[in-house]
C-alpha positions as CSV (number, residue, x, y, z in Angstrom):
1,M,-44.7,14.5,22.4
2,A,-48.3,15.8,22.9
3,N,-50.2,17.8,20.3
4,K,-50.4,21.5,20.9
5,T,-53.1,24.0,20.0
6,M,-51.6,26.8,18.0
7,D,-50.9,30.0,19.8
8,M,-53.9,32.2,19.3
9,D,-51.7,35.3,19.8
10,R,-49.9,34.6,16.6
11,P,-51.2,36.0,13.3
12,S,-54.2,34.1,12.0
13,P,-53.2,30.9,10.1
14,S,-55.9,31.6,7.5
15,L,-57.2,28.1,7.9
16,P,-61.0,28.5,8.1
17,F,-61.7,24.9,9.1
18,D,-65.1,23.5,9.2
19,N,-66.1,19.9,9.4
20,T,-69.6,19.0,8.4
21,Y,-68.8,15.2,8.6
22,A,-68.0,15.6,12.3
23,R,-71.6,16.7,12.8
24,L,-72.8,13.2,11.9
25,P,-73.4,10.7,14.7
26,D,-70.3,9.5,16.6
27,R,-70.5,6.0,15.1
28,F,-69.4,7.5,11.7
29,Y,-65.8,8.2,13.0
30,Q,-63.3,8.3,15.8
31,R,-62.4,11.7,17.2
32,L,-58.6,11.9,17.8
33,D,-55.6,14.2,17.1
34,P,-52.8,13.1,14.8
35,T,-49.8,11.5,16.6
36,P,-46.9,14.0,16.6
37,V,-43.6,13.2,14.9
38,S,-40.1,14.0,16.2
39,A,-38.6,16.3,13.6
40,P,-41.0,17.5,10.9
41,T,-39.4,19.1,7.8
42,L,-41.3,20.4,4.8
43,I,-40.4,18.6,1.6
44,R,-42.7,20.5,-0.6
45,L,-45.7,22.7,-0.4
46,N,-48.1,22.9,-3.4
47,V,-48.3,26.7,-3.6
48,P,-50.7,27.0,-6.5
49,L,-53.1,24.5,-4.8
50,A,-52.8,26.4,-1.4
51,E,-53.7,29.6,-3.2
52,Q,-56.7,27.9,-4.9
53,L,-57.9,26.8,-1.5
54,G,-57.6,30.3,-0.1
55,L,-54.8,29.3,2.2
56,D,-51.7,31.4,3.0
57,P,-48.6,29.7,1.6
58,D,-46.3,31.8,3.8
59,W,-48.0,30.6,6.9
60,L,-48.1,27.0,5.7
61,T,-44.3,27.1,5.3
62,S,-43.8,28.7,8.7
63,P,-42.9,26.5,11.8
64,D,-46.5,26.6,12.9
65,G,-47.8,25.7,9.4
66,V,-45.4,22.8,9.1
67,A,-46.4,21.6,12.6
68,M,-50.0,21.5,11.4
69,L,-49.1,19.7,8.2
70,A,-47.1,17.1,10.1
71,G,-49.8,16.5,12.7
72,N,-47.8,18.1,15.6
73,A,-50.3,20.9,16.2
74,V,-54.1,21.3,15.7
75,A,-55.2,24.4,14.0
76,P,-58.1,26.4,15.4
77,G,-61.3,25.2,14.0
78,S,-60.0,21.7,13.2
79,M,-61.9,18.8,14.5
80,P,-59.7,15.8,13.6
81,I,-61.5,12.5,12.9
82,A,-60.7,9.1,11.5
83,L,-63.5,7.9,9.3
84,A,-65.1,4.4,9.6
85,Y,-65.7,2.3,6.5
86,A,-65.8,-1.3,5.3
87,G,-65.0,-2.7,1.9
88,H,-64.6,-5.5,-0.6
89,Q,-60.8,-6.1,-0.9
90,F,-60.1,-8.2,-4.0
91,G,-63.6,-9.5,-3.8
92,N,-63.6,-10.4,-0.1
93,F,-65.7,-8.4,2.2
94,V,-64.1,-6.9,5.3
95,P,-66.8,-5.4,7.6
96,Q,-64.5,-2.9,9.3
97,L,-61.6,-1.1,7.7
98,G,-61.5,2.7,8.2
99,D,-58.8,5.3,8.3
100,G,-56.0,3.3,9.8
101,R,-53.2,5.8,9.0
102,A,-55.1,9.0,8.1
103,I,-56.9,11.7,9.9
104,L,-59.3,14.2,8.4
105,L,-58.4,17.6,9.8
106,G,-61.5,19.4,8.5
107,E,-62.9,21.1,5.5
108,V,-62.2,24.5,3.8
109,V,-64.2,26.4,1.3
110,A,-62.0,27.1,-1.7
111,R,-61.9,30.3,-3.8
112,D,-64.3,28.6,-6.3
113,G,-66.8,28.1,-3.5
114,A,-66.3,24.3,-3.4
115,R,-65.8,22.5,-0.1
116,R,-62.6,20.5,0.2
117,D,-61.4,18.0,2.8
118,I,-57.8,18.3,4.1
119,Q,-56.5,15.0,5.4
120,L,-53.2,13.8,6.8
121,K,-51.9,10.4,5.6
122,G,-49.3,8.8,7.8
123,S,-50.6,10.7,10.8
124,G,-50.5,7.8,13.3
125,P,-52.6,4.9,14.5
126,T,-56.3,5.0,15.0
127,R,-58.8,2.4,16.2
128,F,-59.0,1.3,12.6
129,S,-55.3,0.6,12.2
130,R,-55.6,-3.2,12.7
131,Q,-52.3,-3.4,14.5
132,G,-50.6,-1.2,11.9
133,D,-48.3,1.6,12.8
134,G,-50.4,4.3,11.2
135,R,-47.4,5.8,9.4
136,A,-46.4,6.3,5.8
137,A,-43.0,5.9,4.2
138,L,-41.4,8.6,2.1
139,G,-41.6,6.6,-1.1
140,P,-45.4,6.2,-1.3
141,V,-45.9,9.8,-0.2
142,L,-43.8,11.0,-3.1
143,R,-45.5,8.6,-5.5
144,E,-48.9,9.9,-4.6
145,Y,-47.8,13.5,-4.8
146,I,-46.3,13.0,-8.3
147,V,-49.2,10.9,-9.7
148,S,-52.0,12.9,-8.3
149,E,-50.6,16.2,-9.5
150,F,-50.1,14.7,-13.0
151,M,-53.7,13.5,-13.0
152,A,-54.8,17.1,-12.2
153,A,-52.6,18.4,-15.0
154,V,-54.4,16.1,-17.6
155,D,-57.8,17.0,-16.2
156,I,-58.7,13.7,-14.6
157,P,-60.7,14.1,-11.4
158,T,-58.4,13.4,-8.5
159,T,-57.4,14.0,-5.0
160,R,-54.6,16.5,-4.7
161,S,-51.4,16.8,-2.8
162,L,-51.1,19.9,-0.7
163,A,-47.8,19.1,1.0
164,A,-45.3,16.4,1.8
165,V,-43.5,16.5,5.2
166,A,-40.6,14.4,6.3
167,T,-41.1,13.2,9.9
168,G,-37.5,12.6,11.0
169,E,-38.5,9.1,12.0
170,T,-38.1,5.6,10.6
171,V,-41.0,3.4,9.6
172,W,-40.5,-0.4,9.2
173,R,-41.8,-2.3,6.2
174,E,-39.5,-4.9,4.8
175,T,-36.7,-2.6,6.1
176,G,-36.4,0.7,7.8
177,L,-37.5,3.7,5.7
178,P,-37.7,7.4,6.2
179,G,-41.2,8.4,7.4
180,A,-43.3,11.1,5.8
181,V,-46.8,12.6,6.0
182,L,-48.9,13.7,3.0
183,A,-51.5,16.4,3.3
184,R,-54.2,15.4,0.9
185,V,-57.0,17.4,-0.5
186,A,-60.2,15.8,-1.7
187,S,-63.8,16.8,-2.6
188,S,-64.8,13.9,-0.3
189,H,-63.4,11.0,1.6
190,V,-66.7,9.1,1.5
191,R,-66.3,5.8,-0.3
192,I,-68.5,3.0,-1.5
193,G,-67.1,1.2,1.5
194,T,-68.5,3.8,3.8
195,F,-72.0,2.9,2.8
196,Q,-71.1,-0.8,3.2
197,Y,-69.9,-0.2,6.8
198,F,-73.5,0.7,7.9
199,A,-75.3,-1.8,5.6
200,A,-73.2,-4.6,7.0
201,R,-74.5,-3.7,10.5
202,R,-78.1,-3.5,9.2
203,D,-78.0,0.2,10.2
204,V,-80.5,1.5,7.7
205,Q,-80.6,4.9,9.5
206,G,-76.9,5.1,9.2
207,V,-77.1,4.4,5.4
208,R,-79.9,7.1,5.2
209,D,-78.0,9.6,7.1
210,L,-74.9,9.1,5.0
211,A,-76.9,9.2,1.8
212,D,-78.6,12.5,2.9
213,Y,-75.2,13.9,3.8
214,V,-73.7,13.0,0.4
215,I,-76.6,14.4,-1.5
216,A,-76.6,17.7,0.5
217,R,-72.8,18.2,0.1
218,H,-72.1,16.8,-3.4
219,Y,-75.4,16.5,-5.3
220,P,-77.8,19.1,-3.9
221,H,-79.8,19.1,-7.1
222,L,-81.1,15.7,-6.2
223,A,-82.8,16.8,-3.0
224,D,-86.2,17.6,-4.6
225,R,-86.4,14.6,-6.8
226,P,-89.1,12.0,-6.1
227,N,-86.4,9.4,-5.5
228,P,-83.2,11.2,-4.5
229,Y,-81.4,7.9,-3.6
230,R,-81.9,6.5,-7.1
231,G,-80.5,9.9,-8.3
232,L,-77.5,9.4,-6.1
233,L,-76.8,6.0,-7.6
234,D,-77.1,7.4,-11.1
235,E,-74.8,10.3,-10.3
236,V,-72.1,8.0,-8.8
237,A,-72.5,5.6,-11.8
238,A,-72.0,8.5,-14.2
239,R,-69.0,9.9,-12.5
240,Q,-67.3,6.5,-12.1
241,A,-68.0,5.6,-15.7
242,D,-66.4,8.9,-16.9
243,L,-63.5,8.5,-14.5
244,V,-62.5,5.0,-15.6
245,A,-62.8,6.0,-19.2
246,R,-60.3,8.8,-18.6
247,W,-58.0,6.3,-16.8
248,L,-57.9,4.0,-19.8
249,L,-57.4,6.9,-22.2
250,I,-54.2,7.9,-20.4
251,G,-52.9,4.3,-19.8
252,F,-53.4,4.4,-16.0
253,I,-53.8,1.4,-13.8
254,H,-55.2,2.0,-10.4
255,G,-54.0,-1.3,-9.1
256,V,-56.4,-1.7,-6.1
257,M,-60.0,-0.8,-7.0
258,N,-61.4,-2.2,-3.8
259,T,-64.8,-0.6,-2.8
260,D,-63.0,1.2,0.1
261,N,-60.8,2.9,-2.6
262,M,-63.7,4.2,-4.7
263,S,-64.9,7.8,-4.0
264,I,-68.6,8.6,-4.3
265,A,-67.4,12.0,-5.6
266,G,-65.9,10.4,-8.7
267,E,-62.3,11.3,-8.0
268,T,-59.3,9.1,-8.2
269,I,-58.3,8.3,-4.7
270,D,-55.8,6.1,-2.8
271,Y,-52.7,6.0,-5.1
272,G,-51.1,2.8,-3.8
273,P,-49.6,0.4,-6.3
274,C,-50.8,2.5,-9.2
275,A,-48.8,2.6,-12.5
276,F,-48.8,3.7,-16.1
277,M,-48.4,1.4,-19.0
278,D,-45.3,1.5,-21.2
279,S,-46.0,-1.2,-23.8
280,Y,-49.7,-1.5,-24.3
281,H,-51.6,-4.7,-23.4
282,P,-55.0,-4.8,-21.8
283,G,-53.9,-7.5,-19.4
284,T,-51.2,-5.4,-17.8
285,V,-50.9,-5.7,-14.0
286,F,-48.3,-4.0,-11.8
287,S,-49.7,-4.3,-8.3
288,S,-47.8,-6.9,-6.3
289,I,-51.0,-7.8,-4.4
290,D,-53.1,-8.3,-7.5
291,Q,-52.1,-11.9,-8.0
292,D,-55.0,-12.8,-10.3
293,G,-55.2,-9.7,-12.4
294,R,-58.6,-8.7,-10.9
295,Y,-57.7,-5.0,-11.5
296,A,-55.7,-5.4,-14.7
297,F,-55.8,-2.4,-17.1
298,G,-58.6,-3.8,-19.3
299,N,-60.7,-5.1,-16.3
300,Q,-61.1,-1.7,-14.7
301,P,-64.5,-0.8,-16.3
302,R,-66.0,-4.1,-15.3
303,M,-64.7,-3.8,-11.8
304,A,-66.0,-0.3,-11.5
305,Q,-69.5,-1.5,-12.4
306,W,-69.1,-4.4,-9.9
307,N,-68.2,-1.9,-7.2
308,L,-71.3,0.2,-8.2
309,A,-73.4,-2.9,-7.7
310,R,-72.1,-3.1,-4.1
311,L,-73.2,0.5,-3.6
312,A,-76.6,-0.3,-5.0
313,E,-77.0,-3.2,-2.5
314,T,-76.5,-0.8,0.4
315,L,-79.1,1.6,-0.9
316,L,-81.8,-1.1,-1.4
317,P,-83.8,-0.1,1.7
318,L,-84.0,3.4,0.4
319,L,-84.8,2.8,-3.3
320,G,-88.3,1.5,-3.3
321,E,-91.3,0.7,-1.1
322,T,-91.2,-3.0,-2.0
323,D,-88.3,-5.3,-2.6
324,E,-89.2,-5.7,-6.2
325,A,-89.3,-2.0,-6.8
326,A,-86.0,-1.5,-5.0
327,L,-84.3,-4.2,-7.0
328,Q,-85.6,-2.7,-10.3
329,Q,-84.3,0.8,-9.3
330,A,-80.9,-0.7,-8.3
331,Q,-80.5,-2.7,-11.5
332,E,-81.4,0.3,-13.7
333,G,-78.8,2.4,-11.9
334,I,-76.1,-0.3,-12.3
335,D,-77.0,-0.7,-16.0
336,S,-76.6,3.0,-16.6
337,F,-72.9,2.7,-16.1
338,V,-72.2,0.9,-19.4
339,P,-73.6,3.4,-22.0
340,I,-72.0,6.3,-20.2
341,F,-68.6,4.6,-20.1
342,Q,-68.8,3.5,-23.7
343,A,-69.7,7.0,-24.9
344,A,-66.9,8.6,-22.8
345,Y,-64.3,6.0,-23.8
346,G,-65.3,5.8,-27.5
347,N,-65.3,9.6,-27.9
348,G,-62.0,9.9,-26.2
349,L,-60.4,7.1,-28.2
350,C,-61.5,8.6,-31.5
351,R,-60.2,12.0,-30.3
352,K,-56.8,10.4,-29.6
353,I,-56.5,9.3,-33.3
354,G,-57.9,12.6,-34.7
355,L,-61.3,11.3,-35.8
356,S,-64.9,12.2,-34.9
357,Q,-66.8,9.6,-33.0
358,A,-68.5,7.2,-35.3
359,P,-68.8,3.4,-35.2
360,A,-66.4,3.0,-38.2
361,N,-63.9,5.3,-36.5
362,L,-64.1,3.5,-33.2
363,D,-63.4,0.2,-35.1
364,I,-60.3,1.8,-36.5
365,A,-59.2,2.9,-33.0
366,Q,-59.7,-0.5,-31.6
367,Q,-57.7,-2.1,-34.4
368,L,-54.8,0.2,-33.5
369,L,-55.0,-1.0,-29.9
370,E,-54.9,-4.6,-31.2
371,I,-51.8,-4.1,-33.3
372,M,-50.2,-2.1,-30.5
373,A,-50.7,-5.1,-28.1
374,A,-49.4,-7.5,-30.6
375,N,-46.3,-5.4,-31.3
376,E,-45.4,-4.2,-27.8
377,A,-45.9,-0.5,-28.9
378,D,-45.5,2.1,-26.2
379,Y,-48.9,3.4,-25.3
380,T,-48.1,7.1,-24.7
381,L,-45.6,7.6,-27.6
382,T,-47.7,5.8,-30.2
383,F,-50.6,8.2,-29.8
384,R,-48.3,11.2,-29.4
385,R,-46.4,10.4,-32.6
386,L,-49.6,9.7,-34.4
387,A,-50.4,13.4,-34.0
388,D,-47.2,14.1,-36.0
389,A,-48.1,11.5,-38.6
390,A,-51.6,13.1,-39.0
391,E,-49.9,16.3,-39.9
392,N,-47.1,14.9,-41.9
393,P,-47.0,11.4,-43.3
394,G,-43.2,11.6,-43.2
395,A,-43.4,11.3,-39.5
396,D,-44.5,7.7,-39.9
397,A,-40.8,6.7,-39.7
398,A,-40.5,7.7,-36.1
399,L,-43.8,6.0,-35.2
400,I,-43.0,2.7,-36.9
401,T,-39.9,2.3,-34.7
402,L,-42.3,1.6,-31.8
403,F,-43.7,-1.5,-33.4
404,T,-41.9,-4.9,-33.6
405,D,-43.6,-5.4,-37.0
406,A,-43.6,-2.2,-39.1
407,T,-46.0,-3.7,-41.7
408,A,-48.7,-4.0,-39.1
409,Y,-48.8,-0.2,-38.7
410,D,-48.5,0.4,-42.4
411,A,-51.7,-1.6,-43.1
412,W,-53.6,0.1,-40.4
413,A,-52.4,3.6,-41.4
414,L,-53.9,3.2,-44.9
415,K,-57.4,2.8,-43.4
416,W,-56.8,5.6,-40.9
417,R,-55.8,8.1,-43.5
418,E,-58.8,7.2,-45.7
419,Q,-61.0,8.2,-42.7
420,L,-58.9,11.3,-42.0
421,A,-59.5,12.5,-45.6
422,Q,-63.3,12.5,-44.8
423,E,-62.9,14.8,-41.8
424,A,-63.5,18.5,-42.2
425,T,-60.6,19.8,-40.1
426,S,-57.2,20.7,-41.6
427,A,-54.1,18.6,-40.9
428,A,-52.7,21.3,-38.6
429,E,-55.9,21.7,-36.7
430,R,-56.2,18.0,-36.3
431,A,-52.6,17.6,-35.1
432,T,-53.1,20.3,-32.5
433,A,-56.3,18.7,-31.2
434,M,-54.5,15.3,-31.0
435,R,-51.6,16.7,-29.1
436,A,-54.1,18.2,-26.6
437,A,-55.5,14.7,-26.1
438,N,-52.3,12.8,-26.0
439,P,-49.6,13.8,-23.4
440,L,-46.0,13.6,-24.3
441,F,-44.9,13.1,-20.7
442,I,-46.4,10.7,-18.1
443,P,-45.1,9.6,-14.7
444,R,-43.3,6.6,-16.1
445,N,-42.7,4.0,-13.5
446,H,-39.0,3.9,-13.8
447,R,-38.8,7.6,-13.4
448,I,-40.8,7.5,-10.2
449,E,-38.6,4.7,-8.8
450,Q,-35.5,6.8,-9.7
451,V,-37.0,9.8,-7.8
452,I,-37.8,7.7,-4.8
453,G,-34.3,6.1,-4.8
454,A,-32.7,9.6,-4.9
455,A,-35.0,10.9,-2.1
456,L,-34.1,7.9,0.1
457,G,-30.5,8.9,-0.3
458,G,-31.3,12.5,0.7
459,N,-31.5,14.1,-2.8
460,I,-34.9,15.6,-3.4
461,A,-33.9,17.5,-6.6
462,P,-35.1,14.7,-9.0
463,F,-38.5,14.8,-7.4
464,E,-38.7,18.6,-8.1
465,T,-37.5,18.1,-11.7
466,L,-40.1,15.4,-12.4
467,L,-42.9,17.6,-11.1
468,T,-41.7,20.5,-13.2
469,V,-42.0,18.3,-16.3
470,L,-45.3,16.7,-15.4
471,V,-47.3,19.8,-14.7
472,R,-47.0,20.6,-18.4
473,P,-47.5,17.1,-19.8
474,F,-48.8,18.2,-23.2
475,D,-46.1,20.7,-24.0
476,E,-42.9,20.0,-25.9
477,Q,-40.1,20.5,-23.4
478,P,-36.9,19.9,-25.4
479,E,-34.7,20.3,-22.3
480,F,-36.5,17.4,-20.7
481,A,-36.8,15.2,-23.8
482,D,-35.4,12.1,-22.0
483,Y,-38.4,12.1,-19.7
484,A,-40.6,11.1,-22.6
485,T,-38.7,8.0,-23.5
486,P,-39.7,4.5,-22.4
487,P,-37.5,2.6,-20.0
488,L,-34.5,0.7,-21.1
489,P,-34.8,-3.1,-20.6
490,E,-32.9,-2.9,-17.3
491,E,-35.1,0.0,-16.1
492,I,-38.5,-1.7,-16.6
493,V,-40.6,-1.8,-13.5
494,Q,-42.4,-5.2,-13.1
495,Q,-44.2,-4.6,-9.8
496,T,-45.5,-1.7,-7.7
497,F,-46.3,-1.9,-4.0
498,C,-48.9,-0.4,-1.7
499,G,-46.6,0.9,1.0
500,T,-48.7,-0.2,4.0
């Protein structure tokens, strides 16, 4: 089945595609259309997101719209490309990776004036596929849709999910699975690994062209600085530091923080074997491919800075007139990550327990994490119920049930309440602020697995219900109270998988 160009006699699809990346030299990408699928069916369109992008939801749900979202048709103005990049995968450098199962359709300018990429994941093989089929299974598509939309709801920078489309075809992993395509929206698909691709080839002009492109599109205020490339390194460091702090504050584990999965725009990207902690422990790992815990929950800040160092290496030819000057600029940029992360994480952690940021208060917050780890306390519910306890000490009873040793919480709570007494806010104001920092509902791993299992059996209703809950994660939703509870012992998810 060949791709078709949409009938220009039909009403305008309201897809004002542009593609600034496709104006870069040909070695930056491969030009190709998505590979059509046999029987595309729309699973879900993200109508609010479509409207934010200035797109017509009615057209997107029409046969022509679904054909475009599935990769069966190319919309006017689209210039589909697969991007080239390299990357360190679990510490091992691979000089050529690239979009092996994704194609960038183009860019649109949203209602807020920001430019956004629209990419299809699972859209067929490219020259970067490395003998893969270029397809996506239904389960990983639904997982990314759920998790990315939750991240947006809790104000964590993220790629978004515009649509999920069933292909009517089978993809083979360990077994045959229903195929699907995800239409993903991102501020950028440029990664640290994109810079590494050119640096590995000693293509300094390619690195320069890419850096200039990124500055012009994402950080235009840097253009007039004496050293815009050092400014670029600082900006990426700041965004990554803030992003990873936000991950930790919500109990999120990315699972595969390779340099090809780290966006220079500071968005969470590539939701593969990602997961959320139930019982808190900094060494928690879910990813089946992270055998040594490289990307464990507590390692994520360190690995983000490690990735930043790899970006700095690629920029060395641009950072200074001498090797010594360039190395100094690179090291200063890398070092800037730590104080930004510590400030963002420390402030957020104090906010979660209802205290202003101060060294003594941060110590109290860290002590809570220590007793949570020792007592297998649920990460999300501990902080949420702490908001109730901050307003009413009688709520301690419900909180204590989360700890295997109740006395550990009692001893900590004495110090905590002493500090609360020194804060100027009222108990009610404090509790409201804490609830705004601590969601009641997260995409618990067992719930995602239940949704995927139902969808594989043809029932998409649980997927819709879970999304309904998660777009309001901070609100009490009594009708969905069960979605806030941790898994039963037999429901605990031990491993998550990439899906490729």
